[in-house]
N, C-alpha and C positions, 0 to 999 in steps of 0.2 A: 217875307223880311219883316223884321223886328223892329217895332219900336221902342227904343228906347226910355226906360221911364225913371222917375227921378231917384228909388231904389236901385235899378241898375248903376246909375250916376254915383249914389252913396258908396255901393258895393266897392265898383272902380276908384274913389276918393281913398276908400280905408284901405283897399289893395293896395293902391301908392303908398301910404302913409306906414304902412305896416313891414313892404319893401323898404323904404326909407329909414324905418328905425332898425329892422334885419343890417343893413349896410352900414349902420352907424353903429352899433353893437359889432361888426366885424373891425370896423377902423379903431373902435375904444380897443377893442383885444391887439388891433395889432402895434398902437400906439406905446398899451401896458408892456408889450413886448420888446419894444425898442427902447421907452425908457429903464429897464432890468440890464436891457444888453451895457444900454449908455451907463449904468451904474457899477456895474460889473468891470467894463472897461477903466470906469474912474477909481475902481480901488486898485484895478492894476497897475496905472499911472503913478496912482498913491506909494505903490508899497516897491516898484521900478524907483520912482524917486528917493524912496527911503533908503535903500537898495546903493543908489548912486552915490548919497552923500553920505554913508559907510562908507566905499571903496575912496571917496576922496578925501576924507580922513584920514583911511590907514596908507593912502598915497603921502600924502601931503607926512605924517608921523614917519614913513620910511624913507623919503627925502630927506629929513632932519637928520636922519639916524645916519643915510649916504656919508651927508655934508661932516656928520661928526667923524664917523672913519676916516674920511679924507685928511681931516685935518689932522687927527692922531697919527693915522700911516706916515704925512708927511714930517710931524715933530720927530717921530721913531727914525724915519730916512735921516733926518738933518742929525739927530742924536748920535745914530750908528757912524757913520761921516767922523764927527766929530772926535767919536773916542777911537777909530781907525786911525786918524789923524796923530792922536793921542798915542796911542801904542806904537806905531811907526815912531814917534820921538822918541818916547822910554826906550822901544830897543835902539835907535840910534845912539842916544846917552851911554845907556849899557855898554854898546859894544865899544864906547871910548874908554868909557872906565875900564871895561876890559884890557884893553891897550895899556891903557895909563899905567895899572897896578901890575901889568905883567900877567895876567890872565890869558889873555889871548892867546891862541898861536897862530 
């Protein structure tokens, strides 16, 4: 059997610290990789947020345009109806005048 010497203990402790340093280095690398992934995701979220804001602005503008078009179409419909009533009234008056003047057959 081999007696463990102080040098053997020192070597075992040294190997333990070396292994620990390797593990810490590996963990540090993993943390750095995760940090880069988080930064990339953060950038992607910011880009998506910017796109959503632009889309919302466009939707609001479109909503305003649709409301304006509805109002305009409604006014045109009313105007068209009023013109039809006026034309019918004028036709009736012309027929009456033609009858009175003897031009109607």
